[in-house]
N, C-alpha and C positions, 0 to 999 in steps of 0.2 A: 226280825229277831233271830230266827233260825239261820238266815243267810250268813250273818256275821259269826254266829256261834259255830256253824258247821265248817266254815273255811278256816277258823282259827283254833280248833280244838287239838291240833297236833301237839303242842307242848304239854297239854294235860295227859294225853296218851303217852307221850315220850317219857315223862318222868314216872308214869304208872307202870312201866315195864316194856313198852314198845321198843325203846332204844336198845335195851339189852337183848330182847328176843330176836329182833331183826338186825342187830349189829349195826346200828346207825351212827355210831361214834367214829366210824372209819371215814376219813377224808371229808368230802362235802355231801355225804349221803342225805343227812337230815335237811340241809339247806336246799339240796336238789329237789327233794320231795315237796318242800314248801314252795319253791320257786316255780315249778312246772305248771302249777295251777294258773299262774298269771299269763302264760302264753296264750291259751285259748280264751281266758277271761278278757284279755285285752283285744285280741284280734276280732272276736265275734260281737263286740259291743255295737259298732256302727250299724251292721245289718239288723241287730236285735231291736234297736229302737224303731227302725222302720217296720219290723214285724209287729211290734207292740201297737203301732198305729193301724196297720193293715188288718191284723187278726183281732184286735181288741185286747185290752189288758186282762179281762177276766179269764178267758180260756188260756191265753198265752202265759201270763205270769204264774197262774196257779199250776199250769202244766209243767212249767220249768221247776217249780218248787217240788212237785211230786217226783219228777225225774231225778233231781239231785238227792232227794231223800233215799231213793233206791240205791244210788251210788254210795251214799253214806253207809248204808247197811253193809254193802260190799267191802268196806274198809275193815270190817271186823274179822275177815277170813284169810288174808294173805299169810303165807309162811315164808315168803322171801321179800326183801325190801323193794326189789325191782317191780313187783306187782303194784306197789303203791303209786308208782309213776303214772301208768295209764289211768288209774282211778282218779288221781288228782287232775289229770288233763280233762277227763270227762266232767269232773266237778266244776272246773273252770268254764267248760263249754256251756253247761246248763245254768250256771250262776251268771254268765256274761250278760244276759238280757234282763236280769231281775232288777238290779239296783238302778241302772240308767232308765229302765222302764218306769220304775216307781217315781224317780225324780221328775221325769217327763210328765207322768200322770198328775202328780201333786201340783206341778207348775201350771197345769191347765185349769185347775179347779179354784185357784186362789189369786186374788189381786196381789200386786208386788209387795205391799207392805203388810201382808198377812202371811207371807211365805215362811219367814225364818222360824217363827214359832212352830209351824207345822213340820218343817224340815227337822227342827230340833227334837220334837216329840218322836218323829219317825226314826231318826238316827239314834236318839238316846235309848229308845227301847232295845234296839239292836246292840248298842254299846253295852248296856246293862246286861243283856243276855250273854254277850261275848265275855264280859268280865265275870258274870255269875256262872259261866260254864265251868270254871275251876271248882266251884262248890258242888255243882251237879256231877262233875267228873269224879270228885272225891266220893260222893255217894254211890255212883255206879261202879266205881272201882271195888266197892265192898262185895260185888257179885263175883269176885275172883274165884274161879274153880267151878262155878255153876255151869252144868252141862260140859264140863272139861274145857271151858274157855277162860283165858286170862282176863283180868279186870279191864285192861286197856281195850280189849276187843268189845266188851260190853258197852264201853263209852260210845263207840261208833255205832253199834247196832241199835241201842235204845234211842240215841239222838236221831238216827236215820228214820226210825219208826215214827217218832214225834214229828219230824219234818214231813213225812208222807201224809200224816193226818191233817197237818196244817195246810198242805197243798189242796187236799179235798175240801176243807172248810173254805179256803180261798176261792174256789170255783163257785161256791154258794154265795159268799158275801161280798166279794170284791166288786167294785163299781167300775163302769166304763168311763171314757172321756165324756165331759158334759154335753158336747154336741151330739154324741152317740146316745147318751142316756135319755135325752129328750125325745128321741125316736123310739127307744125301747128300754124302759126302766125295769129291769128284770125282777127286782125284789122290793120295790117301793122304798128305796133309800131316801128319795125326796119326791114330793109331789110335783106335778107338771109346772105349776106356777112358781115353785121354789127353784126348779132348774132354770126356768126362764129368768128369774131374778139373778141367779149366778152368772148366766151368760151376759145379761145387761151390765152387771157390775164389772166383769172382766173387760167388756168392750169399752166401758168408760175409763178403765185404768190403762189399757194398752191396745185396745181395738184388734184383738186376735182370738176371739172366743171360738169362731167357727173354723173347722179344719179346712185345709186347702187340698186340692187334688194332688196326688203324688207327682212330683216333678224332680227327677234326678238332678237336673242342672241346678235347680233352686236349692236342693238339699246340699249338693256338693259345693256350691258357691259360698256357703257359709264358712268354708275353710279359708277364704280370702280375708276374713275379718280378724285382725290381730287380737281383738279382745278375747276371742274364743280360745286362743292359745295361751294368753296370759292367765285366764282363769284355770285352764288345764294345768299350767305349771304350778300354780298355787296349790291345787289339790294334790299334785304329784309330791310336793314337798311335805304337805300335811300327812299324806298316807304313808310316806316312807317311814316316819316315826310311829304312826298309828299301828301299822302292820308289824313293825319291828317289835313293838311292845306286846302285841297280841301273840306273836310267835315265840317270843323269848322271855317275857316277864316272869313266868314261873321258873324258867331255867336260871334267869339272873338272880331271882330271890334265893334259889337253892345254892348256886355256886358262888355268887358274889357276897351273899349275906349269911350263908350257912344254915338256912332253914331246912326243916324236914320236908318230905314229899307232901304230906298233908297240909302243913303250914304254907308251903309255896303255892299250892293250889288255892287254898282258901283266902290267903292274903294277896292274891292277884285280883280280887274282886273290888275291895273298897276304893281303889283308884278310879274305877269306872263310875261309882256312885258320886264321887266328888266331881268328876268330869261332867256327869249328867246335870248336876245342880248348876254348875257354871254355864254349861251349854244353854240351858233354858233361860237362865238369868240374862245372858248376853243376847239371846234371841228376843226377849221381851224389850230390852233396851234398843236393839236394832230396829224392830218394827215400830216402836213408839216414836223414835227420833229419826227414822229413815236414814240410817247409817249402816255401812257394812265394813268398809276398809279399816276404820279405826278399831273395830272389834278384833279384826285379825291381828292388829298390832299388839293388842292386849294379850292375845293368845301367844304371840311370839315372845313377849316379855316373860311370860311364865316359863316357856321352853328355855330361854336363855339363862334363866335362874336355875331351873331344875336339872338340866343336863350336866353342868359342872358339879352340882351336888352329888349326882349319881356317880360321876366319873372320878372325882378327886377327893371327896370327903372321906375322912378316916373312920368315922363312927357309923356303924350299920344303921342306926336310927335316922341319922341325917340323910344317908343314901336312900333309905326307904321313903322319906319325905320327898326326895327328888323325884321318885317314880310317880307320886301324885301330881306334881307340877308338870312333868313331861306328858303324862296321860291327859291332863286337863288341857294342855296346850294343843296337842295333836287332835284328840277326839273333839274337843270343844270348838276347834276351828272349822271342822268339816261342814256342819250345817250353815255356818256363816258363809263359807265359800260357795255352797250350793245356792244360797239366797243372793249372794253377790253376782253370780252368773245369771240367775233367773231374773233379777231386777234390771239387767242391762242388755238382755237379748230379747228380740221380739220376732214373732212369726212362728208358726207351727213347725215347719221343716227345719228352719234355722235352730229352733229350740231343740228339736230331735237330734240334729247333728251335734250341737253344742253339748247336749247332755251326754251323748255317746263319747265325744272327745274328752269331756271332763272326767267321766268315770273311767274311760280308757287310760288316761294318764294317771288316775288314781290306782289302776291296776299295775301300771309300770312302777309306781311308787311301792306297790306290794313286792315287786321283784327286787327293787333296791332294799326294801325293808327286810326281806328274807336273807339278805347277804351281809348286812352291816355289822351284826353281832355274831362274829365268827367264832368257832370253837377254839381256834388257836389264840384268840385274844382274851380268853377268860383268865381271871375272874373280873377284870376291870373294864374290858371291852372299850378301850380308849378310841380306836378308829370309829366305832359306832357313835361315840359321843361327839367326835369332831364332825361326822356326817350330819348328825342332828343339828348341831350349831349352824352348819352351812345351810341347811334347809330353812331354818328360821331367818337367816340373813337374806336368803333369796326371796322369801315371802315379803319381808319388809321392803326390799327394793322394788318389787312389782307393785305393791300397794301404793308406794310413793309415786311411781310413774303413772299408774292409773289415775290417781287423784289429781295430779297436775293436768293430765289430758282431759279427764272428764269435766273438770271445772272450766277449762278453756272452751270445750265444746258447748257446755251449757250456757256460757256467756254469749257465745255466737248465736245460739238458738234464741236467747232472750232479746239480744240487741239487734241482730242482723236477720232474724227470721230463718236461720238455717234449720233444715228439717233433719232430725235425728231418727235413725232406724225406720225411716219411711212413714213417720207419724209426726205431724207438726206439734202435737201436745206432749211428745215424749221428752223426758229429761233423764240423764244418767244419774244413777244413785252412787254417791261417793262412798 
């Protein structure tokens, strides 16, 4: 929750006075601050997933959370816009290991057709927090003048303190991988026989419950699998629009639709509630009927409707409806993509590599998303609309290609005995 909220609270601070005080309307200053986060966020994800396995998720993930909370507090004190750049770089460094580590951890605890609902709950909580951060920011903005600090500074400071407290709680309550938990179950999350049941269930599903010894060659060889990059490209396209919305939605509401600062912050939240409802509904359908790709096509259809509404409709109310469809399309597709990848990848180190690559490309999507709604394109932001349409077309093309290949490979496994992913019982999920 705080991960997505902390990385995407820039627009709330921007319209609360940060832009004026730090003079961010000059050139690409605001976009640069948004973008530099993704340099370290993308680069450090592959080694971070290895560290998640080697050090254990409980100390590693909770430690990262506490560290970026401290950085968030630091955002409340700069008097020059250039100071924001190293802070965003540090934030990207500490957040780099968190999301892929969580995706990897969840994938080890659940069978393939239990995953999407879990990913949906995991992501929708963060999505709701990210959307609700506008309402929280509006409340924190009322602290303007307290201790001679502007309201936008208090947004960063208080959210940073909250993050540090959650990091401490995470060290107490976070669980380890199931094959580690059976050896040392630190707070009684499950009984011994219950963990054994989980391990047996995972082995029946995909036969990779036990961790493998570290092997760099085996880890890196996962990069030879074309599927890894297909899934990564899907997430790149999804996060391009997801991050574009999180960085610019309050700004778009204010400049494109003429809303006040308070209205722009508060009315950037309902879109995420709608996306969360759709997200879980699609997850339930996906797990029940064992499908992933067709659900992504549903998300793309929403995007292909919503983007033209935002970019070309003349009535503000219609453009506002477009933001709901765009948000549901991008945010709702992310858990589906995570499950799509998780269902079609097997083996601990291949899963670790694929998770890092997947979320890494999601970070690259964040770089693209921070640039597509440019200041010079306001108030209609047409180039950003065209970029969003292209992303949806890319996803549709990849899903169609995957579906054709997966069906062909499954037929070969059924009729000719071809072994898929090193397991004779494995079949690809369409």
